[in-house]
C-alpha positions in Angstrom: 151.3 83.1 163.4 149.6 86.3 162.9 146.4 86.4 161.1 146.2 88.5 158.1 143.4 90.8 157.6 141.5 90.5 154.3 141.1 93.6 152.2 137.6 92.5 151.5 135.7 92.4 154.7 132.5 91.0 153.2 133.9 88.7 150.5 131.8 85.7 151.5 128.5 87.6 151.6 126.3 88.2 148.6 125.2 91.9 148.1 121.5 92.4 148.5 119.3 94.9 146.7 116.2 96.1 148.3 113.6 96.5 145.5 110.6 97.5 147.7 111.2 101.3 147.0 111.4 100.5 143.3 108.0 98.7 143.4 106.5 101.6 145.4 107.7 104.1 142.8 106.4 102.0 139.9 102.9 101.7 141.5 102.8 105.5 142.2 103.7 106.2 138.5 101.0 103.7 137.4 98.4 105.4 139.6 99.4 108.8 138.4 99.0 107.9 134.7 95.7 106.1 135.3 94.2 109.1 137.2 95.5 111.8 134.8 94.6 110.0 131.6 91.1 110.8 130.2 89.3 108.1 128.4 88.0 109.1 125.0 85.3 107.4 123.0 86.9 107.3 119.6 83.8 105.7 118.0 81.7 108.6 118.9 84.0 111.0 117.1 83.5 109.3 113.8 79.8 109.5 113.6 79.3 106.0 112.1 76.0 104.4 111.7 76.5 100.7 112.4 74.4 98.2 110.6 71.5 96.7 112.4 68.4 94.7 111.6 66.3 96.4 108.9 62.6 96.6 109.7 61.6 98.5 106.6 61.0 97.1 103.2 63.4 98.5 100.7 62.6 99.6 97.2 63.2 97.1 94.4 66.5 97.4 92.6 66.1 98.9 89.1 68.0 97.3 86.3 69.6 99.5 83.6 68.1 99.3 80.1 69.9 97.3 77.5 70.9 99.2 74.3 71.0 97.0 71.1 72.5 98.7 68.1 72.2 97.3 64.6 74.6 98.7 62.0 74.1 98.9 58.3 76.2 95.8 57.7 74.0 93.8 60.0 76.3 93.6 63.0 74.6 93.6 66.4 76.1 95.5 69.3 74.9 95.3 72.9 75.9 98.2 75.1 78.7 99.2 72.6 80.1 95.6 72.5 80.0 93.5 69.4 77.8 90.4 69.9 76.9 89.0 66.5 78.5 90.1 63.3 77.4 87.4 60.8 74.4 88.9 58.9 73.4 85.4 57.5 72.9 83.9 60.9 69.3 84.6 61.8 69.3 82.9 65.2 71.6 85.4 66.8 72.9 83.0 69.5 75.1 85.5 71.4 72.3 88.1 71.5 69.8 85.5 72.7 72.2 84.4 75.5 72.7 88.1 76.6 68.9 88.7 76.5 68.2 85.6 78.5 70.7 86.7 81.2 69.3 90.2 81.2 65.7 89.0 81.6 66.8 86.7 84.5 68.7 89.5 86.2 65.6 91.8 85.9 63.3 89.1 87.2 65.7 88.6 90.2 65.8 92.3 90.9 62.0 92.5 90.7 62.1 95.2 88.0 60.9 95.4 84.5 63.4 94.8 81.7 63.7 97.5 79.1 65.4 97.1 75.7 66.2 100.0 73.5 66.9 99.1 69.8 68.9 101.6 67.8 68.6 100.6 64.1 70.4 102.3 61.3 68.5 103.3 58.1 70.5 100.8 55.9 69.7 97.7 58.0 67.8 95.0 56.1 64.3 94.6 57.6 65.0 90.9 58.2 67.9 91.7 60.6 65.6 94.0 62.6 62.9 91.3 62.7 65.5 88.8 63.9 66.5 91.1 66.8 62.8 91.6 67.8 62.3 87.8 67.6 65.2 87.3 70.0 63.7 89.7 72.4 60.3 88.1 72.2 61.7 84.6 72.7 63.2 85.7 76.0 60.0 87.3 77.2 61.1 90.9 76.8 58.1 93.0 75.7 59.2 96.5 76.8 61.1 97.5 73.7 61.7 101.1 72.6 63.1 102.2 69.2 65.5 105.0 68.6 67.5 106.3 65.8 
């Protein structure tokens, strides 16, 4: 019986792939890109001043002045916002609360609180005195008058 020759001479063997040249090329490319790339300091381009430990004493924060406006009807506005509109209520609870918070904020900031009172000509004198009493009860003594 004659032996037949197989058309696939290496049918039982697994093909091999030699990857050492591929690794050599990968390392050469890596070395090429590392050598040709220039490192840039991006932080230096921005010109940022980074925060550090402050050694100097800073100036105290100045609080804005509070503007109290009294209309002819007896309504009281603080910085253009209606606070008390009842002319018969002499205690002015909302104004007193605002003045108390303003005095506390000025004390925390280390600055002097300043109140400017804008009083219309038709305002009853008692309403003006009530506003001044509210300022005085909260320890605000730096009061200016304007018209």
